TORTI-906359 format. One record per residue (C-alpha): x, y, z; residue number from 1. Coordinates in steps of 0.25 Angstrom, whole numbers. Layout:
ATOM	X	Y	Z	n
ATOM	X	Y	Z	NUM;
...
END
This chain:
ATOM	X	Y	Z	n
ATOM	106	39	-42	1;
ATOM	109	34	-56	2;
ATOM	110	20	-52	3;
ATOM	98	20	-44	4;
ATOM	95	21	-29	5;
ATOM	102	14	-18	6;
ATOM	94	5	-9	7;
ATOM	92	15	2	8;
ATOM	87	26	-8	9;
ATOM	78	16	-14	10;
ATOM	72	11	-1	11;
ATOM	70	26	3	12;
ATOM	62	28	-10	13;
ATOM	53	16	-8	14;
ATOM	51	20	7	15;
ATOM	47	34	3	16;
ATOM	36	30	-6	17;
ATOM	23	35	0	18;
ATOM	13	25	-7	19;
ATOM	13	11	-11	20;
ATOM	12	15	-25	21;
ATOM	25	24	-24	22;
ATOM	33	13	-18	23;
ATOM	29	3	-29	24;
ATOM	33	13	-40	25;
ATOM	47	15	-33	26;
ATOM	49	0	-31	27;
ATOM	44	-4	-45	28;
ATOM	55	5	-51	29;
ATOM	66	2	-41	30;
ATOM	63	-13	-39	31;
ATOM	57	-18	-52	32;
ATOM	64	-8	-61	33;
ATOM	51	-3	-68	34;
ATOM	51	10	-76	35;
ATOM	40	21	-72	36;
ATOM	31	17	-83	37;
ATOM	33	3	-80	38;
ATOM	28	5	-66	39;
ATOM	15	10	-71	40;
ATOM	12	-3	-79	41;
ATOM	15	-14	-70	42;
ATOM	3	-21	-63	43;
ATOM	0	-33	-54	44;
ATOM	-2	-42	-66	45;
ATOM	13	-39	-69	46;
ATOM	18	-45	-56	47;
ATOM	20	-60	-55	48;
ATOM	28	-71	-48	49;
ATOM	41	-76	-54	50;
ATOM	40	-91	-58	51;
ATOM	55	-93	-57	52;
ATOM	58	-87	-44	53;
ATOM	49	-88	-31	54;
ATOM	45	-75	-25	55;
ATOM	49	-66	-37	56;
ATOM	39	-57	-44	57;
ATOM	40	-52	-58	58;
ATOM	34	-39	-63	59;
ATOM	31	-38	-78	60;
ATOM	32	-24	-83	61;
ATOM	21	-22	-94	62;
ATOM	25	-15	-107	63;
ATOM	19	-2	-109	64;
ATOM	7	-1	-118	65;
ATOM	11	-3	-132	66;
ATOM	25	-7	-129	67;
ATOM	29	-20	-137	68;
ATOM	43	-20	-133	69;
ATOM	42	-30	-122	70;
ATOM	48	-44	-124	71;
ATOM	39	-53	-130	72;
ATOM	42	-64	-120	73;
ATOM	39	-55	-109	74;
ATOM	24	-56	-108	75;
ATOM	15	-55	-96	76;
ATOM	5	-66	-93	77;
ATOM	-6	-60	-101	78;
ATOM	3	-57	-113	79;
ATOM	5	-43	-109	80;
ATOM	19	-38	-114	81;
ATOM	29	-34	-103	82;
ATOM	41	-26	-104	83;
ATOM	49	-34	-94	84;
ATOM	48	-41	-80	85;
ATOM	55	-38	-68	86;
ATOM	56	-44	-54	87;
ATOM	50	-37	-41	88;
ATOM	54	-39	-27	89;
ATOM	45	-46	-17	90;
ATOM	42	-33	-10	91;
ATOM	39	-26	-22	92;
ATOM	30	-37	-27	93;
ATOM	23	-37	-14	94;
ATOM	21	-22	-14	95;
ATOM	15	-23	-28	96;
ATOM	5	-34	-24	97;
ATOM	1	-27	-12	98;
ATOM	-1	-14	-19	99;
ATOM	-9	-21	-30	100;
ATOM	-18	-27	-20	101;
ATOM	-20	-14	-11	102;
ATOM	-23	-6	-24	103;
ATOM	-32	-16	-30	104;
ATOM	-24	-17	-43	105;
ATOM	-29	-26	-54	106;
ATOM	-19	-35	-61	107;
ATOM	-18	-24	-72	108;
ATOM	-18	-12	-64	109;
ATOM	-4	-5	-63	110;
ATOM	2	-4	-49	111;
ATOM	6	10	-52	112;
ATOM	-5	17	-60	113;
ATOM	2	30	-63	114;
ATOM	9	36	-74	115;
ATOM	25	34	-76	116;
ATOM	27	48	-73	117;
ATOM	19	47	-60	118;
ATOM	28	35	-57	119;
ATOM	40	44	-58	120;
ATOM	34	54	-49	121;
ATOM	31	44	-39	122;
ATOM	46	40	-38	123;
ATOM	51	54	-38	124;
ATOM	41	58	-27	125;
ATOM	45	46	-19	126;
ATOM	59	49	-20	127;
ATOM	57	63	-16	128;
ATOM	50	58	-3	129;
ATOM	61	48	-1	130;
ATOM	71	59	-1	131;
ATOM	64	67	10	132;
ATOM	63	55	19	133;
ATOM	77	49	18	134;
ATOM	91	54	17	135;
ATOM	94	44	5	136;
ATOM	98	52	-7	137;
ATOM	85	52	-15	138;
ATOM	78	62	-24	139;
ATOM	67	64	-34	140;
ATOM	77	59	-45	141;
ATOM	72	45	-42	142;
ATOM	65	40	-54	143;
ATOM	59	26	-58	144;
ATOM	72	26	-67	145;
ATOM	81	27	-55	146;
ATOM	73	17	-48	147;
ATOM	75	7	-60	148;
ATOM	90	10	-59	149;
ATOM	89	6	-44	150;
ATOM	82	-7	-48	151;
ATOM	93	-10	-58	152;
ATOM	105	-7	-48	153;
ATOM	99	-15	-37	154;
ATOM	97	-27	-46	155;
ATOM	111	-26	-53	156;
ATOM	119	-21	-41	157;
ATOM	113	-25	-28	158;
ATOM	107	-38	-32	159;
ATOM	116	-42	-43	160;
ATOM	105	-45	-53	161;
ATOM	110	-48	-67	162;
ATOM	109	-36	-77	163;
ATOM	101	-44	-87	164;
ATOM	90	-46	-76	165;
ATOM	90	-32	-72	166;
ATOM	89	-27	-86	167;
ATOM	77	-35	-89	168;
ATOM	70	-32	-76	169;
ATOM	72	-17	-77	170;
ATOM	69	-17	-92	171;
ATOM	82	-11	-97	172;
ATOM	86	-13	-111	173;
ATOM	100	-17	-109	174;
ATOM	110	-22	-99	175;
ATOM	118	-9	-102	176;
ATOM	107	-1	-96	177;
ATOM	111	-7	-82	178;
ATOM	126	-4	-83	179;
ATOM	125	9	-74	180;
ATOM	119	1	-63	181;
ATOM	131	-10	-63	182;
ATOM	143	-7	-56	183;
ATOM	156	-13	-62	184;
ATOM	160	-26	-56	185;
ATOM	175	-28	-51	186;
ATOM	182	-42	-52	187;
ATOM	177	-47	-39	188;
ATOM	162	-44	-43	189;
ATOM	164	-50	-57	190;
ATOM	170	-63	-50	191;
ATOM	158	-64	-41	192;
ATOM	148	-61	-52	193;
ATOM	155	-71	-62	194;
ATOM	161	-82	-53	195;
ATOM	150	-81	-42	196;
ATOM	151	-82	-27	197;
ATOM	145	-92	-18	198;
ATOM	142	-81	-7	199;
ATOM	135	-73	-17	200;
ATOM	127	-85	-22	201;
ATOM	123	-89	-8	202;
ATOM	119	-74	-5	203;
ATOM	111	-74	-18	204;
ATOM	104	-87	-15	205;
ATOM	97	-81	-3	206;
ATOM	95	-66	-5	207;
ATOM	91	-59	7	208;
ATOM	80	-51	1	209;
ATOM	72	-64	0	210;
ATOM	71	-66	15	211;
ATOM	60	-55	15	212;
ATOM	53	-60	2	213;
ATOM	43	-69	10	214;
ATOM	38	-57	17	215;
ATOM	34	-50	4	216;
ATOM	28	-62	-1	217;
ATOM	19	-63	11	218;
ATOM	15	-49	10	219;
ATOM	11	-50	-5	220;
ATOM	4	-63	-2	221;
ATOM	-11	-60	-6	222;
ATOM	-16	-71	3	223;
ATOM	-10	-64	15	224;
ATOM	-20	-55	23	225;
ATOM	-11	-50	34	226;
ATOM	2	-44	29	227;
ATOM	7	-42	43	228;
ATOM	6	-57	46	229;
ATOM	11	-62	32	230;
ATOM	24	-54	31	231;
ATOM	31	-60	44	232;
ATOM	26	-74	40	233;
ATOM	32	-72	26	234;
ATOM	45	-67	31	235;
ATOM	48	-79	40	236;
ATOM	47	-88	28	237;
ATOM	61	-83	24	238;
ATOM	71	-91	33	239;
ATOM	78	-78	35	240;
ATOM	67	-73	46	241;
ATOM	64	-80	59	242;
ATOM	53	-70	63	243;
ATOM	45	-59	57	244;
ATOM	34	-50	63	245;
ATOM	27	-37	61	246;
ATOM	25	-28	73	247;
ATOM	17	-15	75	248;
ATOM	17	-5	86	249;
ATOM	4	-6	95	250;
ATOM	-5	6	97	251;
ATOM	2	15	107	252;
ATOM	16	12	101	253;
ATOM	22	5	114	254;
ATOM	20	-10	109	255;
ATOM	24	-18	97	256;
ATOM	14	-28	93	257;
ATOM	17	-40	84	258;
ATOM	8	-40	72	259;
ATOM	13	-53	66	260;
ATOM	24	-62	67	261;
ATOM	30	-75	60	262;
ATOM	41	-84	65	263;
ATOM	39	-80	80	264;
ATOM	27	-80	90	265;
ATOM	20	-66	90	266;
ATOM	19	-67	106	267;
ATOM	34	-70	107	268;
ATOM	37	-59	98	269;
ATOM	29	-49	105	270;
ATOM	37	-52	117	271;
ATOM	49	-47	109	272;
ATOM	43	-36	101	273;
ATOM	33	-30	111	274;
ATOM	43	-19	115	275;
ATOM	46	-7	107	276;
ATOM	60	-11	104	277;
ATOM	65	-19	92	278;
ATOM	68	-17	77	279;
ATOM	53	-17	74	280;
ATOM	51	-4	83	281;
ATOM	62	3	76	282;
ATOM	57	-1	62	283;
ATOM	43	5	66	284;
ATOM	49	17	72	285;
ATOM	59	20	61	286;
ATOM	51	15	49	287;
ATOM	64	7	45	288;
ATOM	69	-7	45	289;
ATOM	77	-10	58	290;
ATOM	86	-22	60	291;
ATOM	92	-29	72	292;
ATOM	102	-40	74	293;
ATOM	95	-46	85	294;
ATOM	87	-42	98	295;
ATOM	77	-46	108	296;
ATOM	65	-43	99	297;
ATOM	71	-52	88	298;
ATOM	76	-64	96	299;
ATOM	90	-59	94	300;
ATOM	90	-61	79	301;
ATOM	92	-51	68	302;
ATOM	79	-44	63	303;
ATOM	74	-32	55	304;
ATOM	61	-24	57	305;
ATOM	55	-16	46	306;
ATOM	43	-6	47	307;
ATOM	30	-10	41	308;
ATOM	26	4	36	309;
ATOM	18	11	25	310;
ATOM	15	26	22	311;
ATOM	22	30	35	312;
ATOM	15	21	44	313;
ATOM	23	10	51	314;
ATOM	13	-2	54	315;
ATOM	24	-10	61	316;
ATOM	37	-17	58	317;
ATOM	40	-30	51	318;
ATOM	51	-38	59	319;
ATOM	60	-50	54	320;
ATOM	70	-58	63	321;
ATOM	81	-66	56	322;
ATOM	81	-81	57	323;
ATOM	96	-81	59	324;
ATOM	107	-71	64	325;
ATOM	109	-64	51	326;
ATOM	105	-49	52	327;
ATOM	96	-44	41	328;
ATOM	102	-37	29	329;
ATOM	99	-25	21	330;
ATOM	92	-32	10	331;
ATOM	82	-39	20	332;
ATOM	80	-26	28	333;
ATOM	76	-19	15	334;
ATOM	67	-30	11	335;
ATOM	60	-31	24	336;
ATOM	58	-15	24	337;
ATOM	51	-17	11	338;
ATOM	43	-28	17	339;
ATOM	39	-19	28	340;
ATOM	34	-8	19	341;
ATOM	26	-18	11	342;
ATOM	20	-23	25	343;
ATOM	17	-9	29	344;
ATOM	9	-7	16	345;
ATOM	2	-20	18	346;
ATOM	-2	-16	32	347;
ATOM	-8	-3	27	348;
ATOM	-16	-10	16	349;
ATOM	-21	-20	26	350;
ATOM	-26	-9	34	351;
ATOM	-34	-3	23	352;
ATOM	-40	-17	20	353;
ATOM	-43	-19	35	354;
ATOM	-50	-5	35	355;
ATOM	-59	-9	24	356;
ATOM	-64	-22	30	357;
ATOM	-64	-18	45	358;
ATOM	-77	-17	53	359;
ATOM	-70	-7	63	360;
ATOM	-60	4	60	361;
ATOM	-50	12	68	362;
ATOM	-56	27	66	363;
ATOM	-45	37	68	364;
ATOM	-46	52	68	365;
ATOM	-34	61	65	366;
ATOM	-32	76	66	367;
ATOM	-22	85	61	368;
ATOM	-19	100	60	369;
ATOM	-6	99	53	370;
ATOM	-3	110	43	371;
ATOM	1	99	33	372;
ATOM	-13	94	32	373;
ATOM	-19	103	22	374;
ATOM	-34	101	26	375;
ATOM	-30	106	40	376;
ATOM	-23	118	35	377;
ATOM	-34	121	25	378;
ATOM	-45	120	35	379;
ATOM	-38	129	45	380;
ATOM	-34	140	35	381;
ATOM	-48	140	29	382;
ATOM	-56	137	42	383;
ATOM	-64	127	34	384;
ATOM	-68	112	35	385;
ATOM	-62	102	24	386;
ATOM	-66	88	22	387;
ATOM	-58	78	14	388;
ATOM	-68	71	5	389;
ATOM	-58	62	-2	390;
ATOM	-43	61	-6	391;
ATOM	-39	55	-20	392;
ATOM	-24	50	-22	393;
ATOM	-18	57	-34	394;
ATOM	-5	49	-32	395;
ATOM	4	44	-22	396;
ATOM	6	57	-15	397;
ATOM	-5	66	-19	398;
ATOM	-20	66	-15	399;
ATOM	-32	74	-20	400;
ATOM	-41	78	-8	401;
ATOM	-55	81	-10	402;
ATOM	-60	91	0	403;
ATOM	-74	97	5	404;
ATOM	-71	111	11	405;
ATOM	-81	119	20	406;
ATOM	-79	133	24	407;
ATOM	-69	137	13	408;
ATOM	-70	142	-1	409;
ATOM	-62	135	-12	410;
ATOM	-53	147	-14	411;
ATOM	-49	147	0	412;
ATOM	-45	132	0	413;
ATOM	-37	134	-13	414;
ATOM	-29	145	-6	415;
ATOM	-25	136	6	416;
ATOM	-22	125	-5	417;
ATOM	-12	134	-12	418;
ATOM	-5	137	1	419;
ATOM	-3	123	5	420;
ATOM	8	113	2	421;
ATOM	4	99	-3	422;
ATOM	-10	103	-8	423;
ATOM	-13	108	-21	424;
ATOM	-23	108	-33	425;
ATOM	-35	113	-26	426;
ATOM	-48	110	-34	427;
ATOM	-62	114	-31	428;
ATOM	-73	104	-34	429;
ATOM	-85	111	-28	430;
ATOM	-88	125	-22	431;
ATOM	-98	126	-10	432;
ATOM	-103	138	-3	433;
ATOM	-93	137	8	434;
ATOM	-83	127	4	435;
ATOM	-79	117	-8	436;
ATOM	-75	104	-12	437;
ATOM	-61	103	-18	438;
ATOM	-49	94	-20	439;
ATOM	-34	97	-18	440;
ATOM	-21	89	-20	441;
ATOM	-14	84	-8	442;
ATOM	1	81	-10	443;
ATOM	6	82	4	444;
ATOM	-2	70	10	445;
ATOM	-14	71	19	446;
ATOM	-18	65	32	447;
ATOM	-30	57	25	448;
ATOM	-20	51	14	449;
ATOM	-10	47	25	450;
ATOM	-21	40	33	451;
ATOM	-26	32	20	452;
ATOM	-12	28	18	453;
ATOM	-12	22	32	454;
ATOM	-24	13	29	455;
ATOM	-35	22	34	456;
ATOM	-49	26	28	457;
ATOM	-51	41	30	458;
ATOM	-65	44	34	459;
ATOM	-65	59	36	460;
ATOM	-55	70	34	461;
ATOM	-59	84	38	462;
ATOM	-51	97	41	463;
ATOM	-56	109	49	464;
ATOM	-50	120	58	465;
ATOM	-36	115	53	466;
ATOM	-38	101	58	467;
ATOM	-39	89	49	468;
ATOM	-48	77	54	469;
ATOM	-46	63	48	470;
ATOM	-54	51	52	471;
ATOM	-49	38	47	472;
ATOM	-52	23	49	473;
ATOM	-41	12	51	474;
ATOM	-43	-3	52	475;
ATOM	-46	-7	66	476;
ATOM	-34	-8	75	477;
ATOM	-25	1	67	478;
ATOM	-14	7	75	479;
ATOM	-16	21	72	480;
ATOM	-4	27	79	481;
ATOM	7	24	68	482;
ATOM	-3	30	58	483;
ATOM	-4	43	66	484;
ATOM	11	44	68	485;
ATOM	13	42	53	486;
ATOM	2	53	51	487;
ATOM	10	63	60	488;
ATOM	22	61	52	489;
ATOM	14	69	41	490;
ATOM	5	77	49	491;
ATOM	12	81	62	492;
ATOM	0	84	70	493;
ATOM	-10	73	66	494;
ATOM	-17	68	78	495;
ATOM	-25	55	80	496;
ATOM	-38	61	86	497;
ATOM	-46	48	88	498;
ATOM	-45	33	85	499;
ATOM	-56	23	87	500;
ATOM	-61	9	83	501;
ATOM	-75	11	76	502;
ATOM	-84	1	69	503;
ATOM	-85	3	54	504;
ATOM	-98	9	51	505;
ATOM	-106	-2	43	506;
ATOM	-108	3	29	507;
ATOM	-115	-3	17	508;
ATOM	-105	-2	6	509;
ATOM	-112	-2	-8	510;
ATOM	-110	-14	-17	511;
ATOM	-105	-4	-27	512;
ATOM	-94	1	-18	513;
ATOM	-90	-13	-14	514;
ATOM	-90	-17	-29	515;
ATOM	-81	-6	-35	516;
ATOM	-71	0	-25	517;
ATOM	-61	-11	-28	518;
ATOM	-62	-9	-43	519;
ATOM	-55	5	-43	520;
ATOM	-40	7	-44	521;
ATOM	-34	19	-36	522;
ATOM	-34	28	-48	523;
ATOM	-48	25	-51	524;
ATOM	-53	27	-37	525;
ATOM	-45	40	-37	526;
ATOM	-51	45	-50	527;
ATOM	-65	42	-45	528;
ATOM	-63	48	-31	529;
ATOM	-57	61	-37	530;
ATOM	-69	62	-47	531;
ATOM	-79	60	-36	532;
ATOM	-73	70	-26	533;
ATOM	-69	79	-37	534;
ATOM	-84	81	-41	535;
ATOM	-82	74	-55	536;
ATOM	-95	67	-53	537;
ATOM	-103	79	-48	538;
ATOM	-112	87	-57	539;
ATOM	-107	97	-60	540;
ATOM	-94	91	-59	541;
ATOM	-84	96	-48	542;
ATOM	-72	92	-56	543;
ATOM	-70	88	-71	544;
ATOM	-63	75	-74	545;
ATOM	-51	83	-79	546;
ATOM	-50	90	-65	547;
ATOM	-51	78	-57	548;
ATOM	-40	71	-66	549;
ATOM	-31	83	-64	550;
ATOM	-34	83	-49	551;
ATOM	-29	69	-49	552;
ATOM	-17	72	-57	553;
ATOM	-21	63	-68	554;
ATOM	-25	65	-83	555;
ATOM	-40	66	-87	556;
ATOM	-39	53	-95	557;
ATOM	-33	45	-83	558;
ATOM	-43	51	-73	559;
ATOM	-55	47	-83	560;
ATOM	-49	33	-84	561;
ATOM	-48	31	-69	562;
ATOM	-62	37	-67	563;
ATOM	-69	29	-78	564;
ATOM	-63	16	-73	565;
ATOM	-68	20	-59	566;
ATOM	-82	23	-64	567;
ATOM	-82	10	-71	568;
ATOM	-78	2	-58	569;
ATOM	-90	9	-52	570;
ATOM	-100	6	-63	571;
ATOM	-95	-8	-64	572;
ATOM	-98	-10	-49	573;
ATOM	-112	-4	-52	574;
ATOM	-116	-12	-65	575;
ATOM	-109	-25	-61	576;
ATOM	-117	-25	-49	577;
ATOM	-130	-22	-56	578;
ATOM	-126	-32	-67	579;
ATOM	-124	-43	-56	580;
ATOM	-138	-40	-50	581;
ATOM	-144	-40	-64	582;
ATOM	-138	-54	-67	583;
ATOM	-143	-59	-54	584;
ATOM	-157	-53	-56	585;
ATOM	-158	-60	-70	586;
ATOM	-153	-73	-64	587;
ATOM	-164	-72	-53	588;
ATOM	-175	-69	-63	589;
ATOM	-170	-80	-72	590;
ATOM	-171	-90	-60	591;
ATOM	-185	-85	-57	592;
ATOM	-190	-86	-72	593;
ATOM	-184	-101	-72	594;
ATOM	-192	-104	-59	595;
END
């Protein structure tokens, strides 16, 4: 492992990332060569198009505060010093763009707003998860430093990039630092490097990885409103592909539907893919790329299908058919697999957007009595009723749940928490005659969080008599079956109790809510939610600021910083609206006076 991870181990690590942010942390270190502290500094403003090379994206790495060691010639557009610049792949650039849009990041907001220590923990936790999911040798010794070595070796050895370019991209001080990653060259290798080879020149002129680049560009295009349609259309811009399409399994699971296609008529394609056979079916069933050298479904031509999946939910499969008889190679399959993962994330993000704007929703109700669901276990042991008031994400893997308990005293709940795995840090907010309000730390996942990850809005979550009942809304027309299958992988006896299409209740959203919700960052919203549900704004207070900060796993100054900014956003919404009305009133009075 001294020289970095091999391709299989690295792919396993990226695939094991449970959140969008965790995947970006791994990829920024392994594909852009960033150090842990550098990952916490880069922001959307630092990513730009290369002027000299079409399609290339350059990421500027800002210098740390007070660092004057940067090259004076290496200055960002606003004269901010940067340590260096590096090049990011089309897929990583597309992921960064989409993450910034989905999280509502401003140009100056860091992509990864955590401490360098937390970055190291995210990499280690992802490695531990990967080790449990694959036979590839991988353990918690994976660090951002090791991923930088992976970055260096891939460029130097796999892609034969010049050492000087690798040194500058990774920010190493000297070429000697790269010696451990360079294998000694024999005479034949030296002859090829110095004298050159026509075959290698021709191969370098058309790198196979660029055949997938148009798909990433289409996915990252801010003018594209439909990712499922845009990706196939983008892919056939490369001469390599004659056809591209996205399929999904219809409700009931016995039929394959064509969601979008390019280079081929959808109806003609449906005649080919309307049966549950072909590489697309295998890709959806196995969750892995599937290649074929030809078959009825692909018109006898080589093709590859990759799953479009996110957070364990397979939305469908992306398929491409070669324009000639050349089979797909490993580089193309890996690039297409990355594009499939990006498309899966995009489909999930589109579901959230559709849910916000839909006049009708698919309302679902799930039940579980699984012992792995803490609320089910607690309500059964204590013969009480528990309502989940809210959950606040502490980090990628941990949530803080705020509960209202009826029929059990705090000491009884605390006893059950102590005996449970994945649940800890029980805190009482308010004690009532026959119950309490409290919060606890969930580290083993929850049914509610899993549904939110799948694009749902959870309306109600209660537990009684050992059974958890969760009611959630999905966008109208959502195929709930694969979501239910994904939930059963985590909670064995999850049952879909009901599903129906309902009109969204007409509600008058206040101008205040409309005006401020898009002003919060994730951490500001988490701080405000934790403070509210933790009783910080009550009198007398249910929790002090220090207690809320400790519950969130952050320092008191950090919590105060996020909370103050969130409160400012609220007040800006109030007073800016009042100010605008005052200006209008003064203007109207002035007009009446003139008249």
